[in-house]
One Martini backbone bead per residue (centre of mass of N, CA, C, O) as a GRO file, in nm:
protein
  223
    1MET     BB    1   3.265   3.161  -0.279
    2ALA     BB    2   3.197   3.133  -0.574
    3LYS     BB    3   3.499   3.157  -0.672
    4GLN     BB    4   3.597   2.906  -0.515
    5LYS     BB    5   3.400   2.708  -0.658
    6ASN     BB    6   3.495   2.754  -0.944
    7ALA     BB    7   3.802   2.675  -0.896
    8VAL     BB    8   3.735   2.380  -0.833
    9VAL     BB    9   3.599   2.302  -1.087
   10LEU     BB   10   3.839   2.380  -1.276
   11TYR     BB   11   4.040   2.180  -1.143
   12PHE     BB   12   3.871   1.914  -1.204
   13LEU     BB   13   3.863   1.960  -1.509
   14GLU     BB   14   4.157   1.942  -1.562
   15ILE     BB   15   4.209   1.669  -1.452
   16LEU     BB   16   4.001   1.530  -1.638
   17VAL     BB   17   4.146   1.596  -1.893
   18VAL     BB   18   4.413   1.470  -1.829
   19ILE     BB   19   4.304   1.184  -1.794
   20ILE     BB   20   4.173   1.152  -2.073
   21GLY     BB   21   4.434   1.188  -2.223
   22ILE     BB   22   4.601   0.961  -2.106
   23THR     BB   23   4.390   0.732  -2.174
   24ALA     BB   24   4.399   0.789  -2.486
   25ALA     BB   25   4.702   0.738  -2.514
   26PHE     BB   26   4.704   0.454  -2.424
   27ALA     BB   27   4.494   0.340  -2.622
   28LEU     BB   28   4.653   0.413  -2.879
   29ASP     BB   29   4.901   0.256  -2.807
   30ARG     BB   30   4.759  -0.017  -2.797
   31TRP     BB   31   4.643  -0.009  -3.085
   32SER     BB   32   4.925   0.018  -3.228
   33SER     BB   33   5.040  -0.248  -3.110
   34ASN     BB   34   4.823  -0.445  -3.195
   35ASN     BB   35   4.839  -0.375  -3.505
   36LYS     BB   36   5.133  -0.460  -3.543
   37GLU     BB   37   5.101  -0.761  -3.442
   38ASN     BB   38   4.891  -0.838  -3.656
   39THR     BB   39   5.059  -0.779  -3.900
   40LEU     BB   40   5.302  -0.961  -3.827
   41GLU     BB   41   5.135  -1.226  -3.811
   42LYS     BB   42   5.044  -1.228  -4.094
   43ASN     BB   43   5.319  -1.224  -4.231
   44TYR     BB   44   5.414  -1.493  -4.091
   45LYS     BB   45   5.187  -1.670  -4.204
   46SER     BB   46   5.239  -1.627  -4.512
   47SER     BB   47   5.525  -1.747  -4.489
   48LEU     BB   48   5.452  -2.029  -4.390
   49VAL     BB   49   5.280  -2.111  -4.616
   50ALA     BB   50   5.501  -2.092  -4.832
   51ASP     BB   51   5.694  -2.306  -4.702
   52LEU     BB   52   5.487  -2.535  -4.702
   53ASP     BB   53   5.446  -2.545  -5.012
   54LYS     BB   54   5.738  -2.614  -5.072
   55ASP     BB   55   5.762  -2.871  -4.912
   56ILE     BB   56   5.530  -3.031  -5.055
   57LYS     BB   57   5.674  -3.030  -5.322
   58ASP     BB   58   5.949  -3.149  -5.243
   59LEU     BB   59   5.840  -3.419  -5.135
   60GLN     BB   60   5.701  -3.514  -5.391
   61MET     BB   61   5.956  -3.524  -5.563
   62VAL     BB   62   6.102  -3.737  -5.390
   63ILE     BB   63   5.879  -3.953  -5.421
   64ASP     BB   64   5.899  -3.980  -5.735
   65SER     BB   65   6.191  -4.054  -5.768
   66THR     BB   66   6.176  -4.300  -5.570
   67ASN     BB   67   5.985  -4.482  -5.742
   68THR     BB   68   6.185  -4.519  -5.957
   69ILE     BB   69   6.411  -4.645  -5.800
   70LEU     BB   70   6.234  -4.887  -5.684
   71LYS     BB   71   6.178  -5.003  -5.957
   72ASN     BB   72   6.480  -5.063  -6.037
   73ILE     BB   73   6.548  -5.240  -5.799
   74GLY     BB   74   6.325  -5.449  -5.831
   75GLU     BB   75   6.443  -5.555  -6.114
   76VAL     BB   76   6.705  -5.662  -6.004
   77PHE     BB   77   6.575  -5.879  -5.841
   78GLN     BB   78   6.435  -6.014  -6.062
   79PHE     BB   79   6.682  -6.084  -6.231
   80ASN     BB   80   6.827  -6.253  -6.026
   81TYR     BB   81   6.600  -6.471  -5.960
   82THR     BB   82   6.568  -6.537  -6.298
   83ASN     BB   83   6.820  -6.522  -6.466
   84ALA     BB   84   6.885  -6.297  -6.631
   85SER     BB   85   7.012  -6.153  -6.876
   86VAL     BB   86   7.251  -5.900  -6.909
   87GLU     BB   87   7.066  -5.737  -7.105
   88SER     BB   88   6.856  -5.637  -6.885
   89TYR     BB   89   7.076  -5.460  -6.777
   90LYS     BB   90   7.096  -5.137  -6.690
   91ARG     BB   91   7.228  -4.844  -6.574
   92ARG     BB   92   6.986  -4.765  -6.395
   93HIS     BB   93   6.999  -5.009  -6.203
   94VAL     BB   94   7.274  -4.938  -6.071
   95VAL     BB   95   7.241  -4.637  -6.008
   96SER     BB   96   6.982  -4.676  -5.815
   97THR     BB   97   7.144  -4.807  -5.575
   98TYR     BB   98   7.295  -4.493  -5.532
   99LEU     BB   99   7.030  -4.320  -5.567
  100ALA     BB  100   6.942  -4.005  -5.399
  101SER     BB  101   6.698  -3.800  -5.253
  102TYR     BB  102   6.645  -3.497  -5.066
  103PHE     BB  103   6.511  -3.319  -4.778
  104TYR     BB  104   6.484  -2.952  -4.760
  105PRO     BB  105   6.366  -2.737  -4.546
  106GLN     BB  106   6.157  -2.453  -4.497
  107ASN     BB  107   6.272  -2.264  -4.203
  108GLY     BB  108   6.306  -1.952  -4.190
  109THR     BB  109   6.050  -1.842  -4.048
  110TYR     BB  110   6.083  -2.002  -3.787
  111VAL     BB  111   6.361  -1.917  -3.706
  112SER     BB  112   6.276  -1.613  -3.680
  113LEU     BB  113   6.069  -1.642  -3.460
  114ILE     BB  114   6.264  -1.749  -3.246
  115ASN     BB  115   6.517  -1.556  -3.254
  116SER     BB  116   6.331  -1.283  -3.218
  117GLY     BB  117   6.058  -1.351  -3.038
  118ASP     BB  118   5.796  -1.355  -3.235
  119ILE     BB  119   5.624  -1.597  -3.130
  120ALA     BB  120   5.421  -1.419  -2.965
  121VAL     BB  121   5.228  -1.337  -3.208
  122ILE     BB  122   5.133  -1.622  -3.179
  123LYS     BB  123   4.825  -1.686  -3.022
  124ASP     BB  124   4.802  -1.982  -3.098
  125PHE     BB  125   4.896  -2.247  -2.909
  126GLU     BB  126   4.859  -2.492  -3.106
  127LEU     BB  127   5.006  -2.382  -3.338
  128LYS     BB  128   5.287  -2.364  -3.190
  129LYS     BB  129   5.297  -2.666  -3.133
  130GLU     BB  130   5.288  -2.773  -3.427
  131LEU     BB  131   5.539  -2.628  -3.520
  132SER     BB  132   5.733  -2.753  -3.334
  133ASP     BB  133   5.680  -3.052  -3.424
  134LEU     BB  134   5.763  -3.024  -3.712
  135TYR     BB  135   6.054  -2.875  -3.682
  136ASN     BB  136   6.169  -3.043  -3.406
  137VAL     BB  137   6.072  -3.350  -3.491
  138LYS     BB  138   5.998  -3.446  -3.782
  139TYR     BB  139   6.228  -3.325  -3.944
  140LYS     BB  140   6.442  -3.470  -3.780
  141GLU     BB  141   6.357  -3.766  -3.850
  142ILE     BB  142   6.401  -3.728  -4.157
  143GLU     BB  143   6.707  -3.652  -4.131
  144ARG     BB  144   6.790  -3.934  -4.012
  145ILE     BB  145   6.701  -4.108  -4.249
  146ASP     BB  146   6.870  -3.966  -4.466
  147GLN     BB  147   7.150  -4.030  -4.331
  148VAL     BB  148   7.139  -4.324  -4.355
  149ILE     BB  149   7.117  -4.341  -4.657
  150LYS     BB  150   7.369  -4.175  -4.719
  151ASN     BB  151   7.575  -4.362  -4.570
  152LEU     BB  152   7.512  -4.619  -4.741
  153VAL     BB  153   7.585  -4.492  -5.010
  154ASP     BB  154   7.873  -4.358  -4.961
  155ASN     BB  155   8.018  -4.615  -4.794
  156MET     BB  156   7.901  -4.877  -4.979
  157ILE     BB  157   7.747  -4.882  -5.266
  158GLN     BB  158   7.910  -4.698  -5.449
  159PRO     BB  159   8.189  -4.826  -5.424
  160TYR     BB  160   8.117  -5.099  -5.509
  161MET     BB  161   8.004  -5.049  -5.790
  162ILE     BB  162   8.248  -4.899  -5.903
  163GLN     BB  163   8.438  -5.144  -5.867
  164LYS     BB  164   8.256  -5.413  -5.968
  165VAL     BB  165   8.114  -5.268  -6.209
  166GLU     BB  166   8.077  -5.313  -6.565
  167PHE     BB  167   8.049  -5.077  -6.792
  168SER     BB  168   7.920  -5.023  -7.096
  169ILE     BB  169   8.038  -4.836  -7.370
  170ARG     BB  170   7.831  -4.930  -7.626
  171ARG     BB  171   7.611  -4.975  -7.406
  172ASP     BB  172   7.313  -5.001  -7.203
  173GLY     BB  173   7.513  -5.155  -6.974
  174ILE     BB  174   7.668  -5.458  -6.864
  175GLY     BB  175   7.915  -5.706  -6.834
  176SER     BB  176   7.796  -5.807  -6.548
  177ALA     BB  177   7.593  -5.960  -6.275
  178GLY     BB  178   7.755  -6.077  -6.046
  179PRO     BB  179   7.784  -5.821  -5.850
  180LEU     BB  180   7.456  -5.829  -5.792
  181LYS     BB  181   7.460  -6.145  -5.648
  182THR     BB  182   7.578  -6.100  -5.395
  183ASN     BB  183   7.544  -6.083  -5.069
  184GLU     BB  184   7.637  -5.800  -5.035
  185ALA     BB  185   7.458  -5.666  -5.248
  186THR     BB  186   7.182  -5.772  -5.146
  187ASN     BB  187   7.196  -5.638  -4.869
  188MET     BB  188   7.233  -5.342  -4.960
  189ILE     BB  189   6.994  -5.316  -5.148
  190GLY     BB  190   6.774  -5.414  -4.952
  191SER     BB  191   6.826  -5.178  -4.747
  192MET     BB  192   6.763  -4.951  -4.953
  193PHE     BB  193   6.473  -5.029  -5.013
  194ASN     BB  194   6.351  -5.031  -4.733
  195LEU     BB  195   6.432  -4.728  -4.649
  196MET     BB  196   6.277  -4.607  -4.892
  197SER     BB  197   6.002  -4.705  -4.835
  198ALA     BB  198   5.973  -4.589  -4.555
  199ARG     BB  199   6.013  -4.298  -4.627
  200GLN     BB  200   5.754  -4.264  -4.812
  201GLN     BB  201   5.557  -4.267  -4.561
  202ALA     BB  202   5.691  -4.029  -4.404
  203TYR     BB  203   5.639  -3.821  -4.623
  204GLN     BB  204   5.334  -3.847  -4.634
  205ASP     BB  205   5.283  -3.761  -4.346
  206ILE     BB  206   5.405  -3.472  -4.372
  207ILE     BB  207   5.219  -3.366  -4.585
  208ALA     BB  208   4.967  -3.390  -4.416
  209GLN     BB  209   5.074  -3.192  -4.189
  210CYS     BB  210   5.107  -2.957  -4.362
  211ASP     BB  211   4.821  -2.932  -4.472
  212SER     BB  212   4.697  -2.893  -4.188
  213LEU     BB  213   4.860  -2.648  -4.098
  214LYS     BB  214   4.778  -2.464  -4.337
  215SER     BB  215   4.476  -2.457  -4.272
  216LYS     BB  216   4.496  -2.326  -3.990
  217ILE     BB  217   4.638  -2.066  -4.075
  218GLN     BB  218   4.420  -1.971  -4.284
  219LYS     BB  219   4.200  -1.961  -4.089
  220GLY     BB  220   4.327  -1.751  -3.884
  221ARG     BB  221   4.332  -1.529  -4.104
  222ALA     BB  222   4.024  -1.519  -4.157
  223ASP     BB  223   3.952  -1.456  -3.841
   0.00000   0.00000   0.00000
């Protein structure tokens, strides 16, 4: 009877050891999986912050160059309305009417997150929502604005200026201000000025959103 009892005890101990082993193995596997996901999430977040930093820098560069363009275009209108002498007009005034720089977002990390399915490692739902809003909505809106400006420049303003305006060979100026004073030129240049001015505010808003998103990512990494 004692031997039978001991055998039962040993049998249950063996089962207990197996259960503990299986449980420990599952726990270790979960820990390893969670650790890999946490590391992957941190790496993606670091890369997202780097992309946002580059976007903020590039947006500011476009804003700064556009400020110079707007200043030159504003002077063209000032010269036109005050009947300034042709000597007042410089090459930069004409060139600025069809010169524009554009923003190209650094979206490689976000695209990788979506295409690989790794977006699931970003645990913060609100963060994922804000990332989607930036890359799928706000950046697309900026792209459309830029395309409108590019179409205006490439299809209307640049061909007109190259065909109509006589650039002075011997000095930094133009032969006649007449082509800049026509209704066609005034309307095209005015449209360019208004579009670029509106885009400046849109770019500023994107910078603010990038800064906010970057802070949220960095806070999440710290937590």
